[in-house]
C-alpha positions as CSV (number, residue, x, y, z in Angstrom):
1,M,-0.1,0.4,-0.1
2,A,1.3,3.3,-1.2
3,L,2.2,5.7,2.0
4,D,-0.5,8.1,0.7
5,A,-3.4,5.8,1.1
6,V,-2.6,5.8,4.5
7,S,-5.6,6.8,6.7
8,R,-4.6,10.2,8.2
9,A,-7.3,9.7,10.9
10,A,-5.9,8.2,13.7
11,P,-2.7,6.8,14.9
12,S,-2.0,2.9,14.1
13,A,-1.9,0.9,17.3
14,T,1.4,0.9,17.5
15,G,2.0,4.7,17.9
16,L,3.2,5.1,14.6
17,T,1.1,7.5,12.2
18,R,1.9,8.2,8.4
19,R,4.0,11.5,9.7
20,R,6.4,9.4,12.3
21,L,7.5,6.6,10.1
22,L,10.5,5.5,10.5
23,V,12.6,4.5,7.5
24,G,14.6,1.6,7.1
25,G,14.9,1.3,11.0
26,A,17.1,4.5,11.4
27,A,17.3,6.1,14.9
28,G,15.4,9.6,14.9
29,V,12.0,11.2,14.2
30,G,12.8,11.1,10.5
31,L,10.0,11.7,7.8
32,V,8.9,9.9,4.0
33,V,7.2,11.5,1.7
34,G,6.0,11.9,-2.4
35,W,5.7,8.1,-2.0
36,A,3.3,8.0,-5.0
37,L,6.0,9.6,-7.2
38,W,8.7,6.5,-7.4
39,P,7.8,3.0,-8.1
40,R,5.7,1.3,-5.0
41,D,7.5,-2.0,-5.6
42,H,11.0,-1.0,-4.1
43,A,10.7,0.9,-1.0
44,V,13.0,3.8,0.1
45,N,15.6,2.4,2.6
46,L,17.6,6.3,3.1
47,T,18.0,6.4,6.9
48,A,17.0,10.1,8.5
49,A,18.9,11.7,11.3
50,E,16.7,13.7,14.2
51,G,14.6,16.6,12.4
52,E,15.2,15.2,8.6
53,T,12.3,14.8,6.3
54,I,13.3,12.3,4.0
55,F,11.6,13.1,0.3
56,G,11.5,10.1,-1.9
57,P,14.9,8.2,-2.3
58,W,16.7,11.3,-3.8
59,I,15.8,14.0,-0.9
60,K,16.3,14.8,2.2
61,I,15.8,18.4,3.8
62,G,16.7,19.0,8.0
63,A,15.1,21.5,10.0
64,D,18.1,23.4,9.7
65,G,17.5,23.6,6.0
66,Q,20.3,21.4,4.7
67,V,19.1,19.4,1.6
68,T,21.0,16.1,1.2
69,V,21.0,14.3,-2.0
70,A,21.2,10.8,-1.8
71,I,23.9,10.1,-5.2
72,P,23.7,6.3,-6.8
73,Q,27.0,7.3,-8.6
74,A,30.6,6.7,-7.3
75,E,32.5,10.0,-7.4
76,L,35.7,9.1,-8.9
77,G,36.6,12.9,-9.5
78,Q,34.7,13.2,-12.2
79,G,32.5,15.4,-10.4
80,V,29.1,13.6,-9.8
81,F,28.5,14.8,-6.2
82,T,28.2,18.1,-7.9
83,A,26.3,17.6,-11.2
84,L,23.7,15.6,-9.6
85,P,22.8,17.6,-6.3
86,Q,23.3,20.9,-8.7
87,I,20.1,19.4,-10.6
88,V,18.2,18.6,-7.6
89,A,19.0,22.2,-6.6
90,D,17.6,23.9,-9.3
91,E,14.5,22.6,-9.8
92,L,13.9,22.9,-5.8
93,G,15.0,26.1,-5.5
94,A,17.7,25.6,-3.0
95,D,20.5,27.2,-1.8
96,W,23.6,26.1,-3.1
97,R,25.6,26.7,0.3
98,T,23.0,24.3,1.8
99,V,23.1,21.3,0.1
100,A,24.9,18.3,0.8
101,V,25.3,14.6,-0.3
102,E,25.8,11.4,0.9
103,P,26.4,7.5,-1.3
104,A,22.6,6.0,-2.0
105,P,21.8,2.9,-0.4
106,I,21.9,-0.4,-2.4
107,N,18.2,-0.3,-4.0
108,P,17.0,-1.0,-7.2
109,L,15.4,2.2,-7.0
110,Y,18.8,3.7,-7.7
111,A,19.4,1.2,-11.1
112,N,21.6,2.8,-14.1
113,R,19.4,1.1,-16.9
114,L,21.4,3.2,-19.2
115,A,24.6,2.5,-18.4
116,A,23.9,-1.5,-18.2
117,S,22.7,-1.5,-21.7
118,V,26.0,-0.6,-22.9
119,L,28.4,-2.7,-20.3
120,F,26.1,-5.7,-20.5
121,E,24.9,-5.8,-23.9
122,D,26.4,-9.1,-24.7
123,A,24.1,-11.0,-22.0
124,V,21.1,-8.6,-22.7
125,G,21.1,-7.3,-25.8
126,D,18.9,-9.6,-27.0
127,L,16.0,-8.9,-24.6
128,P,13.2,-6.0,-25.7
129,E,13.8,-2.5,-23.8
130,R,11.4,-3.0,-20.9
131,V,12.6,-6.4,-20.0
132,R,16.3,-5.2,-20.3
133,S,15.1,-1.9,-17.7
134,R,13.2,-4.9,-15.4
135,H,16.3,-7.0,-15.6
136,A,18.9,-3.8,-14.4
137,E,16.0,-3.7,-11.2
138,A,16.2,-7.3,-10.7
139,Q,20.1,-7.3,-10.4
140,T,20.3,-4.0,-8.6
141,L,22.9,-2.4,-11.4
142,M,23.9,0.3,-10.0
143,L,26.9,1.1,-12.3
144,T,29.2,4.3,-12.5
145,A,30.5,4.1,-15.9
146,A,30.2,5.0,-19.8
147,S,29.3,8.6,-19.4
148,T,25.8,7.8,-18.2
149,S,25.1,9.6,-14.8
150,V,24.0,13.0,-15.9
151,R,22.4,11.3,-18.6
152,A,20.5,8.3,-16.7
153,F,19.5,10.6,-13.6
154,E,18.8,13.9,-14.9
155,G,15.0,13.3,-15.4
156,E,14.9,11.2,-12.0
157,L,16.1,13.9,-10.1
158,R,14.3,16.7,-11.5
159,R,11.2,15.1,-10.8
160,A,12.3,14.2,-7.2
161,G,13.5,18.2,-7.0
162,A,10.0,19.3,-8.2
163,A,7.8,16.9,-5.9
164,A,9.9,18.1,-3.4
165,R,9.2,21.9,-3.9
166,I,5.6,21.2,-4.7
167,L,4.9,19.9,-1.1
168,L,6.9,22.3,0.3
169,C,5.2,25.1,-1.6
170,K,2.0,23.3,-0.1
171,A,2.8,23.5,3.1
172,A,3.3,27.2,3.0
173,A,0.4,27.9,0.9
174,R,-1.8,26.1,3.6
175,R,0.2,28.5,6.8
176,W,-0.7,31.3,4.7
177,D,-3.8,30.4,3.6
178,V,-3.2,31.1,-0.3
179,D,-3.0,29.2,-3.2
180,W,0.3,26.8,-3.6
181,H,0.3,27.6,-7.4
182,G,1.5,31.5,-6.5
183,C,4.5,29.9,-4.4
184,V,7.5,30.0,-5.2
185,T,11.1,28.6,-4.0
186,V,14.1,31.0,-4.2
187,D,17.5,30.3,-2.7
188,G,16.0,27.3,-0.2
189,F,12.8,29.7,0.7
190,V,9.3,29.4,-0.3
191,V,7.9,33.0,-1.3
192,A,4.6,34.2,-1.8
193,G,4.5,37.6,-2.3
194,A,5.8,39.2,0.6
195,Q,5.3,36.1,2.6
196,R,8.8,33.5,2.9
197,E,9.1,30.5,4.8
198,R,13.0,28.7,4.9
199,F,12.6,25.0,3.6
200,G,13.6,23.9,7.1
201,A,10.6,25.5,8.8
202,L,8.2,23.7,6.8
203,A,9.7,19.8,5.8
204,A,7.9,18.3,8.5
205,D,4.4,19.6,7.4
206,A,5.3,19.0,3.8
207,A,4.5,14.9,4.9
208,D,1.1,16.0,5.4
209,E,0.7,17.0,1.9
210,R,0.0,14.6,-1.3
211,L,1.6,15.6,-5.1
212,P,-1.0,16.6,-7.5
213,S,-2.0,13.5,-10.4
214,G,-0.6,13.5,-13.5
215,D,2.8,15.2,-14.6
216,L,5.0,17.4,-12.1
217,P,5.3,20.7,-13.2
218,L,9.2,21.8,-13.7
219,R,10.1,24.9,-12.7
220,A,9.7,28.1,-15.8
221,G,13.1,29.0,-17.6
222,E,12.8,32.5,-16.5
223,E,13.1,31.5,-13.0
224,K,16.5,32.0,-11.2
225,R,18.5,28.6,-12.3
226,L,21.2,26.8,-11.2
227,T,21.5,24.5,-14.5
228,G,24.6,26.1,-16.5
229,E,26.1,27.7,-13.6
230,S,29.3,26.6,-12.8
231,L,29.0,26.6,-9.3
232,P,31.9,25.1,-6.8
233,R,32.6,21.4,-6.5
234,L,30.8,19.8,-3.1
235,D,33.7,17.6,-2.5
236,A,36.7,19.7,-2.9
237,P,36.9,21.5,0.5
238,A,37.0,17.9,2.5
239,K,39.7,17.0,-0.3
240,V,41.6,19.9,-0.3
241,D,41.6,19.9,3.7
242,G,42.4,15.9,3.8
243,S,39.1,15.3,5.5
244,A,38.0,13.0,2.9
245,N,38.2,9.4,3.2
246,F,39.2,7.6,0.7
247,A,39.7,3.7,1.1
248,G,42.8,3.5,2.8
249,D,42.0,6.2,4.9
250,I,39.5,3.9,7.0
251,R,41.0,2.8,10.5
252,L,38.8,0.4,12.6
253,P,40.0,-0.4,16.2
254,G,41.9,-3.6,16.2
255,M,42.8,-3.6,12.4
256,V,45.5,-5.1,10.7
257,F,47.2,-4.3,7.2
258,A,47.5,-6.9,4.3
259,A,49.5,-6.9,1.0
260,I,48.8,-9.6,-1.3
261,R,50.7,-11.8,-4.4
262,Q,48.6,-13.1,-7.1
263,G,49.6,-15.9,-9.4
264,P,50.6,-14.9,-13.3
265,I,47.7,-14.6,-15.9
266,G,46.2,-17.8,-16.6
267,D,45.0,-20.5,-14.6
268,S,47.5,-20.5,-11.7
269,R,47.7,-22.4,-8.7
270,L,49.9,-21.1,-5.5
271,V,52.3,-24.2,-5.3
272,R,55.2,-23.1,-2.3
273,V,55.6,-20.3,-0.1
274,D,58.6,-19.6,2.7
275,R,57.4,-19.2,6.0
276,A,60.0,-19.3,7.7
277,A,61.1,-15.8,6.3
278,A,58.5,-14.1,6.1
279,D,58.0,-15.0,10.2
280,R,61.2,-13.2,10.5
281,V,60.0,-9.9,9.2
282,R,59.0,-7.5,12.1
283,G,55.6,-6.8,12.5
284,V,54.0,-9.4,10.4
285,S,50.9,-11.4,12.4
286,A,50.0,-13.8,9.6
287,V,50.3,-15.2,6.3
288,V,47.1,-16.4,4.5
289,E,47.2,-19.1,1.8
290,N,44.5,-19.5,-1.4
291,P,44.7,-21.5,-4.2
292,N,45.2,-18.2,-6.3
293,W,47.1,-15.7,-4.0
294,V,49.0,-15.6,-0.3
295,A,48.5,-12.7,1.4
296,A,50.8,-11.4,4.1
297,V,49.4,-9.7,7.7
298,G,50.6,-7.3,9.6
299,E,50.9,-4.0,12.2
300,T,51.6,-1.9,8.7
301,W,51.9,-2.5,5.4
302,W,54.8,-2.0,4.6
303,A,55.6,-5.0,6.8
304,A,53.1,-7.0,4.9
305,N,54.2,-5.8,1.6
306,V,58.0,-6.3,2.8
307,A,56.7,-10.3,4.0
308,L,55.5,-10.8,0.8
309,D,58.9,-10.4,-0.7
310,A,60.4,-13.0,2.0
311,L,57.5,-15.5,1.4
312,A,59.0,-15.9,-2.1
313,P,56.0,-17.5,-3.6
314,R,55.7,-19.8,-5.9
315,F,53.0,-20.6,-8.6
316,E,52.4,-23.1,-11.5
317,T,51.2,-22.2,-14.6
318,R,48.9,-24.9,-16.5
319,S,47.3,-22.6,-19.3
320,P,49.0,-21.5,-22.2
321,R,52.0,-18.8,-22.1
322,V,51.4,-15.3,-22.6
323,D,54.1,-12.9,-24.3
324,S,53.9,-9.8,-26.5
325,A,54.2,-12.2,-29.5
326,S,51.4,-14.6,-28.7
327,V,49.1,-11.5,-28.3
328,D,49.7,-10.5,-31.5
329,A,50.1,-13.9,-33.2
330,A,46.1,-14.3,-31.7
331,L,45.0,-10.9,-33.6
332,D,46.7,-12.0,-36.7
333,A,45.1,-15.0,-36.9
334,A,41.6,-14.0,-36.1
335,L,42.0,-10.9,-38.5
336,D,42.4,-13.8,-40.9
337,G,39.8,-16.0,-39.9
338,E,35.7,-15.7,-40.0
339,G,34.4,-12.6,-38.7
340,T,30.7,-11.4,-37.7
341,R,29.3,-8.4,-39.5
342,M,28.0,-6.2,-36.7
343,A,26.9,-2.9,-39.0
344,R,26.4,-2.6,-43.0
345,V,24.6,-0.1,-44.7
346,G,24.4,-0.2,-48.6
347,D,26.0,-3.1,-50.9
348,L,29.1,-2.8,-50.3
349,A,30.3,-6.1,-52.3
350,A,29.2,-4.1,-55.4
351,T,30.9,-1.0,-54.2
352,F,34.3,-2.8,-54.3
353,K,33.7,-5.2,-57.4
354,D,36.9,-4.6,-60.1
355,A,37.5,-1.3,-58.0
356,Q,40.6,0.1,-56.7
357,V,40.7,0.0,-52.9
358,V,43.1,1.7,-50.0
359,T,44.2,-0.2,-47.2
360,A,45.6,-0.1,-44.2
361,D,46.7,-2.4,-40.9
362,Y,46.7,-0.3,-37.3
363,R,47.2,-1.7,-33.8
364,A,46.6,-0.8,-30.2
365,G,48.4,-2.5,-27.1
366,A,46.8,-3.7,-24.1
367,A,45.9,-0.4,-21.8
368,L,46.3,0.0,-18.0
369,H,43.7,2.1,-16.2
370,A,46.8,3.7,-13.9
371,A,44.6,5.0,-11.5
372,I,46.4,7.1,-8.6
373,E,44.7,5.2,-5.8
374,P,45.7,1.3,-5.8
375,T,43.1,-1.2,-5.7
376,T,42.1,-0.9,-2.3
377,A,39.4,-2.2,0.8
378,T,38.5,-2.9,4.3
379,A,36.7,-5.6,5.6
380,A,35.2,-6.5,9.0
381,W,33.7,-9.8,10.3
382,R,31.5,-10.2,13.4
383,D,28.7,-12.5,14.5
384,G,28.2,-13.4,11.0
385,R,28.1,-10.6,9.0
386,L,30.7,-8.6,6.8
387,T,31.1,-5.0,6.3
388,L,33.2,-3.6,3.5
389,W,34.8,-0.4,2.8
390,M,36.0,0.1,-0.8
391,P,36.1,2.3,-3.7
392,T,33.1,1.0,-6.0
393,Q,31.6,1.6,-9.5
394,A,29.1,-1.4,-8.8
395,P,28.3,-1.4,-5.0
396,A,25.7,-4.1,-5.4
397,L,27.2,-6.8,-7.3
398,A,30.4,-6.5,-5.3
399,R,28.4,-6.8,-2.8
400,A,27.2,-9.5,-4.4
401,A,30.5,-11.3,-4.8
402,A,31.2,-10.8,-1.7
403,A,28.8,-12.1,-0.2
404,R,29.8,-15.8,-2.4
405,S,33.3,-15.6,-1.3
406,L,31.9,-16.7,2.1
407,G,28.8,-18.7,1.0
408,I,26.7,-16.1,2.4
409,G,23.7,-14.1,1.8
410,E,23.5,-10.9,0.4
411,E,21.4,-9.1,3.1
412,R,24.8,-10.3,5.6
413,V,26.7,-8.2,3.7
414,V,26.8,-3.7,4.6
415,L,29.2,-2.2,2.1
416,H,29.9,1.3,2.3
417,P,31.2,3.1,-0.6
418,T,34.1,5.7,-1.3
419,I,35.4,8.1,-3.1
420,A,37.9,7.2,-5.2
421,G,41.2,8.8,-6.5
422,G,40.3,7.7,-10.2
423,S,39.3,4.7,-11.6
424,F,38.8,4.8,-15.2
425,G,37.1,1.3,-15.1
426,A,38.9,-0.4,-12.9
427,N,36.5,-0.2,-9.9
428,L,33.7,-2.3,-12.0
429,E,35.7,-5.1,-10.4
430,H,35.3,-6.9,-7.2
431,Q,38.1,-9.6,-6.9
432,V,39.2,-7.0,-3.9
433,A,36.5,-7.6,-1.9
434,E,36.5,-11.0,-2.2
435,Q,40.0,-11.1,-1.1
436,A,39.3,-8.9,1.8
437,A,36.1,-10.9,2.7
438,L,38.1,-13.9,3.1
439,L,41.1,-12.3,4.7
440,A,38.1,-10.7,7.4
441,R,36.5,-13.9,8.2
442,H,39.8,-15.5,8.7
443,L,41.9,-13.3,10.9
444,E,39.0,-12.4,12.7
445,K,39.7,-9.0,12.9
446,P,39.3,-6.1,10.7
447,V,41.6,-5.9,7.9
448,Q,42.6,-3.6,5.0
449,L,43.6,-5.4,1.6
450,T,45.8,-3.1,-0.4
451,W,47.1,-4.1,-3.7
452,S,50.9,-2.8,-4.2
453,R,51.2,-0.8,-7.5
454,S,52.6,-3.4,-9.2
455,E,49.9,-6.3,-7.9
456,T,47.5,-3.1,-10.0
457,C,49.2,-3.5,-12.8
458,L,50.0,-7.0,-13.1
459,H,46.4,-7.8,-12.3
460,D,44.0,-4.9,-14.3
461,R,42.0,-6.0,-16.0
462,Y,43.2,-4.5,-19.4
463,R,41.7,-2.2,-22.1
464,P,41.3,-5.1,-25.2
465,P,44.7,-5.1,-27.5
466,A,43.2,-4.7,-30.8
467,A,44.5,-5.0,-34.5
468,A,42.0,-3.8,-37.3
469,R,42.2,-3.8,-41.3
470,M,40.7,-1.3,-43.1
471,T,39.9,-0.8,-46.9
472,A,37.7,1.6,-48.4
473,R,36.6,2.9,-52.2
474,L,37.4,6.7,-52.8
475,A,34.5,8.3,-54.8
476,K,34.7,10.3,-57.8
477,G,35.3,13.9,-56.9
478,G,35.9,13.2,-53.4
479,G,34.4,11.5,-50.7
480,V,34.5,7.7,-49.4
481,A,32.3,5.2,-51.5
482,G,32.6,2.1,-49.8
483,W,34.3,1.3,-46.0
484,L,34.7,-1.9,-44.5
485,C,36.5,-2.1,-41.0
486,K,37.5,-5.4,-39.5
487,I,38.7,-5.1,-36.2
488,A,40.1,-8.4,-34.1
489,A,39.4,-8.0,-30.5
490,P,38.7,-10.1,-27.2
491,V,34.9,-10.3,-26.8
492,V,35.1,-7.8,-24.1
493,G,31.6,-7.7,-23.1
494,H,30.8,-11.3,-22.5
495,E,34.2,-11.5,-20.6
496,L,32.7,-8.6,-18.6
497,S,29.2,-9.7,-18.3
498,A,30.7,-13.6,-17.3
499,R,33.0,-11.7,-14.3
500,L,30.5,-9.0,-12.9
501,L,26.9,-11.3,-13.7
502,A,28.6,-14.3,-12.1
503,G,25.2,-14.4,-9.6
504,D,22.8,-13.4,-12.3
505,P,20.4,-16.3,-14.1
506,T,19.2,-14.3,-16.8
507,A,23.5,-13.7,-18.1
508,R,24.6,-17.0,-17.1
509,A,22.3,-18.2,-19.7
510,A,23.3,-15.8,-22.7
511,M,26.5,-16.8,-21.6
512,L,25.6,-20.4,-23.0
513,L,24.4,-19.4,-26.1
514,P,27.1,-19.5,-29.2
515,Q,29.3,-16.5,-29.2
516,G,29.3,-13.8,-32.3
517,G,30.5,-10.8,-32.6
518,D,30.8,-8.7,-29.2
519,A,29.1,-5.0,-29.8
520,L,31.5,-3.6,-26.8
521,A,34.5,-5.2,-28.4
522,V,33.9,-3.0,-31.2
523,E,31.9,0.2,-30.1
524,G,32.3,3.0,-31.8
525,A,33.5,1.7,-35.2
526,M,30.6,3.6,-37.0
527,P,31.9,6.1,-38.8
528,A,30.1,9.3,-38.2
529,Y,30.8,10.2,-42.0
530,A,27.8,10.1,-44.8
531,I,29.1,6.8,-46.7
532,P,27.1,5.4,-48.9
533,A,28.3,1.6,-48.2
534,L,30.1,0.5,-45.5
535,A,30.9,-2.7,-43.0
536,I,32.1,-3.5,-39.8
537,D,33.0,-6.9,-38.7
538,H,34.6,-8.1,-35.7
539,H,36.8,-10.9,-35.2
540,P,37.3,-12.4,-32.2
541,A,40.1,-13.3,-31.0
542,E,41.4,-15.5,-28.1
543,I,44.5,-13.4,-26.6
544,G,44.8,-15.3,-22.8
545,V,44.7,-12.0,-21.1
546,P,41.6,-10.7,-18.9
547,V,40.4,-8.0,-20.0
548,G,37.4,-4.7,-19.0
549,Y,36.2,-1.6,-19.3
550,W,38.3,1.1,-19.8
551,R,37.6,4.7,-19.8
552,S,35.8,5.5,-23.4
553,G,36.4,1.7,-24.0
554,A,36.5,0.7,-27.7
555,H,36.2,4.1,-28.8
556,S,40.0,4.7,-27.8
557,Y,40.8,2.5,-30.5
558,T,38.1,2.8,-33.1
559,A,38.2,6.7,-33.4
560,F,42.3,5.9,-34.1
561,F,41.4,3.2,-36.6
562,N,39.0,5.6,-38.4
563,E,40.7,8.8,-38.1
564,C,43.9,7.7,-39.0
565,F,42.3,5.9,-42.2
566,I,40.2,8.8,-43.2
567,D,43.6,11.3,-42.7
568,E,45.3,8.5,-45.5
569,L,42.4,8.4,-47.8
570,A,42.8,12.3,-47.8
571,H,46.2,12.5,-48.8
572,V,45.7,9.7,-51.5
573,A,42.6,11.9,-53.0
574,G,44.6,14.7,-52.8
575,I,42.7,16.6,-50.5
576,E,42.9,19.0,-47.1
577,A,42.2,16.8,-44.5
578,H,39.5,19.1,-43.0
579,S,37.9,19.9,-46.1
580,F,38.0,16.3,-47.0
581,R,36.1,15.2,-43.5
582,I,33.8,18.6,-44.1
583,A,32.5,17.1,-47.0
584,M,31.0,14.1,-45.9
585,L,29.5,15.7,-42.7
586,G,26.4,17.4,-44.2
587,G,23.9,14.7,-41.9
588,N,25.8,15.7,-39.2
589,P,25.8,19.7,-38.2
590,R,27.2,19.3,-34.8
591,L,30.3,17.5,-35.3
592,A,30.7,19.5,-38.5
593,R,30.4,22.7,-35.9
594,C,32.9,21.4,-33.8
595,L,35.6,20.5,-36.5
596,S,35.0,23.4,-38.3
597,T,35.5,25.5,-34.8
598,V,38.6,23.7,-33.6
599,A,40.2,24.3,-36.9
600,T,39.4,28.0,-36.6
601,L,40.4,28.3,-33.0
602,G,43.7,25.8,-33.8
603,G,44.9,28.3,-37.0
604,W,44.9,25.2,-38.9
605,Q,47.2,25.3,-41.9
606,G,46.3,22.5,-43.7
607,G,48.1,20.0,-42.7
608,I,50.8,20.9,-45.0
609,P,53.8,18.9,-45.1
610,G,56.1,19.9,-41.8
611,S,53.2,22.1,-40.3
612,G,53.1,19.6,-37.6
613,Q,49.4,19.8,-37.4
614,G,46.6,16.9,-36.8
615,L,42.8,16.7,-36.9
616,A,40.6,14.4,-35.5
617,C,36.9,14.2,-34.4
618,H,34.5,12.1,-32.9
619,Q,30.8,11.6,-31.5
620,M,30.3,9.2,-28.8
621,R,27.2,9.1,-26.1
622,G,25.2,11.8,-27.5
623,S,28.4,14.1,-27.5
624,F,30.6,15.4,-30.4
625,I,34.4,16.5,-30.1
626,A,36.9,17.5,-32.4
627,V,40.7,17.9,-31.5
628,M,43.7,19.5,-33.1
629,A,47.1,18.3,-32.3
630,E,50.6,20.1,-33.0
631,A,53.3,17.3,-32.7
632,R,56.7,16.4,-33.8
633,M,58.8,13.9,-33.4
634,G,62.4,14.6,-30.5
635,A,65.8,13.6,-30.7
636,D,64.8,10.7,-29.0
637,Q,62.5,9.7,-31.2
638,R,59.6,9.9,-29.0
639,V,56.6,11.7,-30.2
640,K,56.3,15.8,-28.8
641,V,53.2,17.2,-28.0
642,D,53.6,21.0,-28.6
643,R,49.3,22.0,-28.3
644,L,45.6,20.6,-28.1
645,V,42.8,22.4,-29.2
646,A,39.5,20.9,-28.9
647,A,35.8,22.0,-29.5
648,V,32.8,20.4,-27.6
649,D,29.6,20.0,-28.2
650,C,28.0,18.0,-25.5
651,G,24.3,19.5,-25.1
652,R,22.9,21.3,-22.5
653,Q,25.6,21.6,-19.5
654,I,25.2,21.2,-16.0
655,N,28.1,23.1,-14.8
656,P,30.6,24.1,-17.4
657,D,33.3,24.0,-15.3
658,L,32.6,20.4,-14.7
659,V,32.6,19.6,-18.1
660,L,35.6,21.8,-18.6
661,Q,37.7,19.8,-16.1
662,Q,36.5,16.4,-17.8
663,I,37.3,17.5,-21.7
664,E,41.6,18.9,-20.0
665,G,41.9,15.6,-18.5
666,G,40.5,13.3,-21.1
667,L,42.2,15.0,-23.2
668,M,45.9,14.3,-21.2
669,F,44.6,10.7,-20.2
670,G,43.8,10.1,-24.1
671,M,47.6,11.5,-24.4
672,A,48.8,9.1,-22.1
673,A,47.3,6.5,-24.1
674,A,48.6,7.7,-27.4
675,L,52.4,8.3,-25.7
676,G,52.7,5.7,-23.2
677,A,50.1,3.4,-20.5
678,T,50.1,0.8,-22.6
679,T,51.6,-3.0,-22.1
680,G,53.2,-6.0,-23.5
681,F,53.4,-9.4,-22.0
682,T,56.2,-11.6,-20.9
683,D,55.7,-15.4,-19.4
684,N,52.5,-14.6,-18.6
685,L,53.0,-11.5,-16.8
686,A,52.8,-7.8,-18.0
687,D,56.2,-6.1,-19.0
688,V,54.7,-2.6,-17.3
689,R,54.7,-2.8,-13.2
690,G,54.3,0.9,-12.1
691,F,54.1,4.5,-13.2
692,G,57.7,5.1,-14.0
693,A,57.2,2.1,-17.1
694,M,54.5,4.3,-18.6
695,N,55.5,7.4,-20.0
696,L,52.7,8.7,-18.5
697,P,52.8,13.1,-19.2
698,R,54.8,15.0,-16.3
699,L,54.4,19.0,-16.0
700,A,57.2,19.5,-18.4
701,D,55.7,17.4,-21.1
702,T,52.1,19.0,-20.8
703,P,50.8,20.9,-24.4
704,E,49.4,24.0,-24.2
705,V,45.4,23.2,-23.9
706,S,42.7,25.5,-25.3
707,V,38.5,24.2,-24.8
708,E,36.1,25.4,-26.5
709,L,32.3,24.5,-25.0
710,I,30.2,25.3,-27.8
711,R,26.6,26.7,-26.3
712,S,23.6,24.0,-27.1
713,D,20.1,23.2,-25.9
714,A,20.1,19.4,-26.8
715,D,20.4,17.2,-24.2
716,P,23.1,16.6,-21.9
717,G,25.7,14.1,-23.7
718,G,28.3,12.2,-21.8
719,V,31.3,14.4,-21.4
720,S,33.9,12.2,-19.1
721,E,35.2,9.7,-21.5
722,L,35.0,12.3,-24.6
723,A,37.8,13.5,-25.1
724,V,39.9,10.0,-24.7
725,P,39.4,9.0,-27.6
726,P,40.4,11.6,-30.4
727,V,43.7,12.6,-28.8
728,A,45.8,10.1,-30.3
729,P,44.7,10.1,-34.1
730,A,45.1,14.0,-34.0
731,I,48.6,13.1,-32.4
732,A,49.9,10.6,-35.4
733,N,48.1,12.6,-38.0
734,A,50.2,15.3,-36.2
735,V,53.2,13.5,-36.4
736,M,52.4,12.3,-40.3
737,A,52.6,16.2,-41.1
738,A,55.7,17.3,-39.4
739,T,57.7,14.4,-40.3
740,G,56.2,12.0,-43.5
741,V,56.1,9.1,-41.0
742,R,52.5,7.2,-40.6
743,L,52.7,5.6,-37.1
744,R,49.7,2.8,-36.9
745,R,50.4,1.4,-34.1
746,L,49.3,2.9,-30.3
747,T,51.6,3.5,-28.3
748,L,52.9,5.9,-31.1
749,L,56.5,4.8,-31.6
750,P,58.7,4.2,-35.1
751,E,57.7,1.0,-36.2
752,E,61.7,0.1,-35.7
753,E,60.9,0.1,-32.0
């Protein structure tokens, strides 16, 4: 029964009235209102402190006027703890100085259907949209991924803000004996003519009000708005003064620290450790062995990590040897074998028949996530219940994995999500939750498990390596008449679904079906240009290396393949690269505007030999970007980037400063991916073991960066990944203009290296 249907006439036998209903067993006198707005098959489980009123699953308003917004998305540095509450505050009419955030509890109400449709298309993509939506709820797929936070939740948050605003206005109108339609909200006050009252003074009375039937009226555009304002980040003060708690900051009574060593890639089993040597390390209290890993436990993490070296663990690997040569051979074999047609337009066979075509092969290496925060989780086992503290982009899935590892029900696991020091997709995975859970139960005391930087690199779930064979026929007078893109890459979507949805019967059933092409492995391969005949094929490759989701996913290499090949086609056609692209973008005015804007801002010289200028453009997640790079080859035969210019159309901007931060950060991330951040493999181990070997850009390497944000009234598009894909091709095209050498492999190095 909905709360709005509960009688107001008399208290219940237990003494609880509708206005005094406690939420989720919380201590205090919190209230819950506005229930009719939200789905009724999932209960709100926010908890209220004394004096707080809960407005559905998103908003709490305290008697002191503080507005707290529950955020289901992980704060990874991308600003989601600011953008999402800003949407609520805008629709509510709140004073930004009184807005706070807290992580939302695990609840199907917060399922991110949009992210689930991207990440798990391999498992549920064939289901009807309505069924996929219900599946996301049933599996509580709270996900932070694929640039979906604003796109997935803006509508719900606006409706939540509107509902709370209406209830507050009704409470004020009843107090003043006026029509609530004449009330407005401004800076945390309800105002009607000369009368005004704070939200905090009205929140409790709002519990007795009812929402109107039908669609909720949103605020009119002429009123004071917070959308589009560069409001200060809510998470910045705590991060600046050090009071923000990351996973490594958790401290519990009696807590010990653990370091871990896992076996090489593949089917590896622990066969021997030198316990006696570890026992001689001062401060070490325990050694815990598992078939797949060994952990040392001590009074400090450093002591535990030193003990791991003393243990000198030995593993037996039964699966085939993996190295860089075997990965390349697997990609070559896949590219020469059968593929699955993922997309087609027109009659490509007829277009290519007896035609002269242009071909080029490209490669991209396995990329590391390389977040500044190493993999960490804290776990405590007490009275048959597990409590976890960890940064996670999929809290319900991490909780379920920890429960499975202990053989207990999920209801016996409490997970506290922490903010993260970056992630870029790494925190979708949950191995550390399983390991910390096992350690906590075995030790029967709180334990904080931290992977070393080396361990974080060696056991990453890498961005898949990929190879592409591009073939095209040029049209008479310019443009491309036919386009064939064959991509060899692991089935990353299948692997991701199998790992993250291990407890989901729907996903398990999908995993049993014959596997063809993988949509996530070729995402972004569809060219943005008007090409009358084209096809995209995926050639699944078995490389023996675990792969996962990485910032921008396959877009990071498909944009490289497409935009480098477009440049090569322009060169063969004898047409300047900007004009060649623009001629094929007549049906894509937003991307064409980005490309023209960046050429103007950057002072595009036509990409003539010696100019050192290169262009690339891309569209993804409803947003559009063009990048111009100025680059050259240094004396050490490494690429030096002097300048990056970007033009971005991401639709309506909630907070322009956040957009700018993400674009600038994405440009640097994309540059790092172009010049480093990838790894080869030797004897089933990654060659890169730390930041020093990644050739990450340092302050002295940072180019001049200029970003133009193009105003748009379109719906918000994704931002956090947008700038990554076009950077590498823009740099490669610039190097071609500077040196005449075409670099076709990521990382961008001369072929002889």
